[in-house]
N, C-alpha and C positions, 0 to 999 in steps of 0.2 A: 819646407812648408807644404802642408796638404792642400789639395784643391778645395775650394768652397763648394758646398753641395748645390748652390744655385748658379754656379758659373756656367756660361755657355761659351764655346770656342768657335769663332767664325773664321773660316780659312778659304783661301783660293788655292786650288790644286793645279799645278802645272804638270802635265803628263809627259813623260819622256817616251822614248821609243819602246821601252819595255813596260809591260803591264798585263793585267788579267784580260781575259776575253771580253770584248765589248768596250774596253777602255782604250781608245785609240785617238790619234791626232794630237796636235800640239796646242790647241785652243784650251783655255782654262775652264775647269769646272768649279763650282762653288758649293760650299757645304757648311753646316754647323753641327756641332756635337754638344749634347746635353751631358754635363759632367755628373749629374745626379743619378742618371739611369741610362742603360744602353739605348740610345736613340741618336741616329744620324740622319740628316736631311741633305740631299744633294739637288743641285740644279745643273743642267747642261752636262750631265754625266755621260750620256751616250749619244747626244745630238744637241742641236742648238735651240731646242724648244725650252719653254719656261716650266715644263712639267717638273713636279717634285718627286724625287725618288726617295722613299722613306724606309729606313731600317728600324725595327725594334726586335727584341729577342725572339718573339713568337709569331711575328707577322711582318711581312714586307709588302709595300704597295707603291704604285705610281699613280699620281693624281694630277689633275689640272689645277691651275691657279684658283679656280672657283671651288675646289674641293671635290669635283667629280672624280671618282676612282676609275682609272683606265684598266688596271689589272692588279691583282693582289694574290698573295699566297700565305696560308697559315703553315706553321711548323716548317719554316723555310730550310732549316738545316737538313731535314730529312730528304729534301729534294736532291741532295748531292749523293745519295746512296748509290754505290757502285760506280761512281765517277772515277775516271783517270784524267791525266792532263789533256788528253785529246778529246774528251767528251765536250760537245758543244754546249754553251751556256745560253740561256735566254736573259732578258733584262732583269728578271727578278733574282736569278742566280747572282748576277753582278751586284745588284742592290744589297743583297745579304752579305756577300763576301767583302765588298769594299766598305759596307756600313759597319760591320763589327770590327774590321781591321783598323780603320781610321779612328773609330771610337777608342779602341785599345791604345793605339799609338799616341793619342792626345791625352789620355788619362793615366798612362803609365809614367812613373812608378807610384804616383799618388793613390792609384786604385788599390794598391796592396794593403792599405791601412784598413780596408773594409773587413767586416766579419766574414770568416769562411776561408780566407786565403792562408796558405801555409808557406813559410819561407825558411830557408837555411842557407848559410854561406858555405860554398865549396872551396876547394883549393884555388889559389891564385892562378891566373892564366897569363902567359907571356905572349904578347902579340908584337912582332917586330922588336923594337927596343923598349917597349912599354910593358909594365905589369899591371894587369887589371884584376880587380876583385870580382868574384863571380857569385851571384845570388840566384839560387834555384827557387822558383815560385810554382806552387801548386794552386790552380784555380778551383774555386767551388763550382759545382755542377750548373748553377744557375747563371753564370757569367759567360757569355759567348766569347770564344777566343780561337786562335789557330789550333791550339792543343792544350791539354790540361796541365802539363808540366813544361816549363820553359826555363832557360838560363839567360840571365842578363849580366852584362859585363860593364863595370864602372871604372873610370880612370881615377887618378889621384885626387882630382877635383870633384869626384862623385858625379861626373857627367856620364850619362848613358852612352856607350859607344857601340854596343853590339847586342843582339838577341839571337839565341838559337832556339829553333822550334821545328816541328813537323806541321805542315798544313794538312789537317785531318781530312778536309773536304776535297783535297787534291792528291794527297800522298807525297807532296814535295818535302824535301829535307833542306832547310834553309839556314843561312847565316845572314842576318839583317843588320846592316851597318848604319850608324846615325852620325850626321855631320851638321855643322853650321848651327850650333845651339844659340838660341836667343832667349832673353828674359823678358817676360810680359807680366805685369802686375805681380811681380815677385815669384813667378813660376818660370821654370826653364824648360824649353821645348827644342828638340832637334827639328830643323826645318828642311833637311835634305836626308832622304833615306834611299839606300840601295840594298837590294836583296840578291844574293847569289846562292848557287847550289853549295851544299855542304856534304863532304864525303868523310869516311872514317879518318882520312889523312888530313882533313881540315877544309876550310872554305876555298872555293875555286875563284879567287879574286881576279885572276887573269882570264876567266871564262866569261860566258855570256851573262849579262845582267837579267835576272828573272823579273824584276819589278823595280821601278824607280819612282819616287814621288817627291815633289818639291812644293813646299808650302810658301805662299806669299800672301801679303795683305792679312796677316794674322791679327786677330782681335780677341781679347778676353772680355766678355760682358758679364756683369753681375746681375 
């Protein structure tokens, strides 16, 4: 089933020990994703205030509950030019990165039915004792994502189990695993995600976790 264009996904994010710069601590953040357009709104993302951290494709900003803008940035992806993993981030870097990432995570794979996406099936992949089907997806230029071409792995039940991509804004080469799928309003979402480094020999599953994200209190609103 494709997502409905007016859907909104509300989610509580439990942050593990691993995560991007500025996303620390074990207290939950809150957010909602607009399924119709790239837009994510967070609260308590980097602190305990009720400020809203808002991502859209061409602008990110932080505002008070009364709408007063605290800080903002146009063309936020360009602000990552020349970055490496050790480059310090400010709050708007974090807003953009986590905003587009979570928006993609919650709209994939339904997102791929939109005009402009290219898809093709690759050779099957064996992971442990399982065989997964592999879908290569090419994003259109106007949809923000980790990178333009990604590979997605689906099991025999067509559940998304893994994604492979490069994080263009950081240069990281990632294998992104999906667990604990739940069905909400007829749509299936992985609620636990773990990202590890990927080498030419394969993912480093026994190595350090680069990023982990756990969704709780998940709600689909029409």
